[in-house]
LUMTOR-797077 format. One record per atom (N, C-alpha, C): residue in one letter; z, x, y. Coordinates in steps of 0.1 Angstrom, whole numbers, padded with zeros to 4 digits, always signed. Last residue first. Example, Ala and Ser with C-alpha at 12.3 -4.5 7.8 and 13.67 -1.06 7.14 Angstrom:
residues 2
S+0071+0128-0022 S+0071+0137-0011 S+0079+0129+0000 A+0078+0132-0057 A+0078+0123-0045 A+0078+0132-0033 
***
This chain:
residues 113
G+0249+0351+0403 G+0235+0349+0407 G+0233+0346+0420 G+0275+0350+0396 G+0270+0362+0400 G+0256+0362+0405 V+0278+0323+0386 V+0286+0328+0398 V+0280+0340+0404 E+0263+0321+0363 E+0258+0315+0375 E+0265+0319+0388 P+0279+0333+0343 P+0269+0341+0349 P+0263+0334+0362 N+0309+0331+0334 N+0301+0322+0341 N+0290+0329+0349 R+0320+0353+0321 R+0322+0340+0315 R+0313+0329+0321 R+0312+0373+0339 R+0309+0374+0324 R+0310+0361+0317 V+0324+0364+0362 V+0309+0364+0361 V+0305+0365+0347 L+0351+0369+0356 L+0346+0355+0359 L+0331+0354+0357 D+0351+0396+0354 D+0355+0388+0342 D+0350+0374+0344 D+0345+0403+0380 D+0336+0407+0369 D+0338+0399+0357 F+0368+0393+0393 F+0355+0387+0396 F+0345+0391+0385 A+0388+0409+0382 A+0388+0395+0379 A+0375+0388+0382 E+0379+0433+0393 E+0379+0432+0379 E+0380+0417+0375 G+0383+0428+0422 G+0370+0430+0416 G+0369+0429+0401 E+0404+0400+0430 E+0402+0414+0428 E+0389+0416+0420 L+0406+0378+0454 L+0400+0379+0441 L+0397+0393+0439 V+0431+0363+0473 V+0424+0376+0470 V+0419+0376+0456 R+0431+0338+0498 R+0433+0341+0484 R+0425+0354+0481 L+0448+0326+0527 L+0438+0334+0521 L+0441+0336+0506 V+0455+0302+0550 V+0458+0307+0537 V+0446+0314+0531 S+0469+0299+0584 S+0458+0300+0574 S+0463+0305+0561 P+0475+0288+0617 P+0480+0290+0603 P+0469+0289+0593 E+0450+0305+0636 E+0459+0293+0634 E+0465+0296+0620 L+0438+0329+0634 L+0438+0322+0648 L+0446+0310+0648 A+0447+0357+0616 A+0448+0342+0617 A+0448+0337+0631 E+0426+0384+0609 E+0437+0379+0618 E+0436+0364+0619 V+0419+0408+0588 V+0417+0394+0590 V+0429+0389+0598 V+0402+0438+0588 V+0414+0431+0591 V+0411+0417+0593 V+0388+0462+0566 V+0387+0451+0574 V+0400+0445+0576 A+0374+0495+0559 A+0386+0486+0559 A+0382+0474+0568 R+0342+0497+0544 R+0351+0500+0554 R+0363+0491+0553 S+0328+0511+0513 S+0332+0499+0522 S+0342+0504+0532 P+0300+0531+0505 P+0315+0530+0507 P+0318+0518+0516 R+0273+0515+0489 R+0278+0524+0499 R+0293+0522+0500 A+0269+0496+0470 A+0268+0509+0465 A+0273+0519+0476 A+0294+0469+0472 A+0281+0476+0476 A+0281+0490+0471 F+0320+0462+0467 F+0309+0456+0459 F+0296+0463+0461 G+0340+0469+0485 G+0339+0477+0472 G+0328+0472+0463 T+0349+0438+0498 T+0349+0452+0499 T+0347+0458+0485 Q+0344+0410+0517 Q+0342+0416+0504 Q+0342+0431+0506 A+0357+0381+0535 A+0353+0395+0534 A+0352+0399+0519 V+0356+0353+0532 V+0359+0360+0545 V+0354+0374+0545 I+0341+0326+0520 I+0344+0340+0517 I+0345+0347+0530 T+0357+0294+0528 T+0346+0304+0527 T+0350+0317+0523 P+0365+0262+0540 P+0367+0272+0530 P+0354+0282+0529 D+0377+0275+0572 D+0378+0273+0557 D+0367+0263+0553 E+0359+0296+0595 E+0368+0285+0592 E+0367+0282+0577 V+0356+0328+0613 V+0353+0318+0602 V+0364+0307+0601 M+0340+0352+0630 M+0351+0342+0632 M+0347+0331+0622 S+0333+0387+0624 S+0330+0372+0623 S+0343+0364+0627 I+0337+0412+0635 I+0326+0410+0625 I+0322+0395+0625 T+0347+0428+0663 T+0348+0415+0656 T+0335+0414+0648 F+0362+0459+0665 F+0349+0452+0665 F+0350+0440+0657 G+0394+0462+0682 G+0384+0465+0672 G+0372+0456+0673 P+0415+0461+0701 P+0413+0450+0691 P+0403+0452+0680 G+0426+0495+0702 G+0424+0482+0708 G+0421+0472+0697 T+0431+0519+0690 T+0432+0519+0704 T+0430+0505+0710 A+0427+0517+0662 A+0440+0521+0667 A+0442+0520+0682 N+0411+0492+0646 N+0410+0502+0657 N+0423+0505+0663 P+0395+0476+0619 P+0407+0481+0625 P+0403+0492+0636 E+0370+0451+0623 E+0373+0464+0618 E+0386+0469+0626 H+0378+0416+0616 H+0374+0427+0625 H+0377+0441+0618 V+0377+0382+0617 V+0375+0393+0608 V+0370+0405+0617 R+0398+0355+0624 R+0389+0365+0630 R+0389+0377+0621 V+0401+0322+0610 V+0404+0336+0612 V+0393+0344+0619 R+0416+0292+0602 R+0405+0298+0609 R+0410+0312+0612 G+0424+0271+0573 G+0426+0277+0586 G+0414+0283+0592 S+0423+0278+0538 S+0425+0269+0549 S+0428+0277+0562 V+0411+0298+0522 V+0413+0285+0517 V+0415+0274+0528 L+0390+0324+0522 L+0398+0316+0532 L+0399+0302+0526 L+0391+0352+0501 L+0386+0338+0503 L+0396+0331+0513 L+0378+0383+0496 L+0389+0376+0503 L+0384+0362+0506 L+0373+0403+0468 L+0367+0392+0476 L+0379+0386+0483 A+0374+0439+0463 A+0380+0426+0463 A+0371+0416+0471 W+0383+0470+0460 W+0373+0462+0454 W+0378+0448+0453 R+0389+0494+0485 R+0395+0483+0476 R+0383+0474+0472 G+0377+0510+0504 G+0375+0513+0490 G+0381+0503+0481 E+0401+0503+0529 E+0388+0510+0526 E+0388+0513+0511 D+0420+0473+0525 D+0419+0487+0526 D+0405+0492+0523 L+0423+0445+0543 L+0417+0450+0530 L+0414+0465+0532 A+0451+0431+0559 A+0441+0441+0558 A+0436+0444+0544 F+0460+0404+0579 F+0460+0409+0565 F+0449+0419+0565 A+0482+0392+0606 A+0470+0398+0601 A+0472+0403+0586 E+0491+0365+0628 E+0494+0374+0618 E+0481+0380+0612 G+0482+0345+0646 G+0484+0359+0651 G+0488+0369+0640 A+0497+0319+0628 A+0488+0323+0639 A+0492+0336+0644 G+0506+0331+0595 G+0509+0323+0607 G+0499+0328+0618 L+0493+0331+0562 L+0494+0338+0575 L+0497+0328+0586 P+0496+0336+0527 P+0498+0327+0539 P+0499+0335+0552 V+0479+0345+0502 V+0484+0352+0514 V+0485+0342+0525 S+0480+0346+0467 S+0479+0337+0479 S+0485+0345+0490 A+0460+0360+0441 A+0472+0361+0450 A+0469+0353+0463 L+0447+0344+0414 L+0445+0348+0428 L+0458+0349+0435 L+0453+0333+0389 L+0451+0347+0390 L+0451+0352+0405 L+0456+0305+0392 L+0467+0313+0386 L+0466+0327+0389 A+0430+0298+0401 A+0442+0295+0409 A+0454+0303+0404 L+0415+0305+0378 L+0414+0313+0391 L+0426+0311+0399 R+0421+0283+0362 R+0424+0297+0358 R+0425+0306+0370 E+0411+0262+0376 E+0425+0263+0374 E+0429+0277+0370 I+0384+0269+0375 I+0390+0269+0388 I+0405+0269+0386 E+0380+0267+0347 E+0378+0280+0353 E+0385+0280+0367 K+0383+0239+0344 K+0392+0248+0337 K+0391+0262+0343 L+0362+0228+0359 L+0376+0227+0364 L+0385+0236+0357 P+0334+0251+0360 P+0341+0240+0354 P+0356+0240+0359 L+0316+0261+0390 L+0326+0264+0379 L+0332+0251+0373 S+0300+0257+0411 S+0294+0254+0398 S+0304+0256+0387 Q+0314+0266+0433 Q+0312+0252+0432 Q+0307+0248+0418 L+0317+0293+0439 L+0326+0287+0429 L+0323+0273+0426 I+0300+0299+0459 I+0298+0306+0447 I+0307+0301+0436 D+0308+0281+0480 D+0295+0280+0474 D+0295+0287+0460 M+0339+0266+0480 M+0331+0277+0483 M+0319+0278+0474 
***
């Protein structure tokens, strides 16, 4: 992923220990709640990112393939909306919580730039 490419191997190994892994089967979904401060990284697979909707499939924000940042919540000055990530094929997500991201940027300022 672009923002992590400049990290030394030691930092990448540290992140691998910190990041929660979320395996999804095709058709399974993972939600980032409104107001949660996190980056959601797609490690492998293909997913649809959409806003939740109680009456239907919701508004599709994007369809993405690995590896990339899928969603971020809580980083902007305006309140963030909830997002749902639905696996279109078996996929693996990693969740980087906001405090861990801040810590990473303090140690590696090039990540936040």
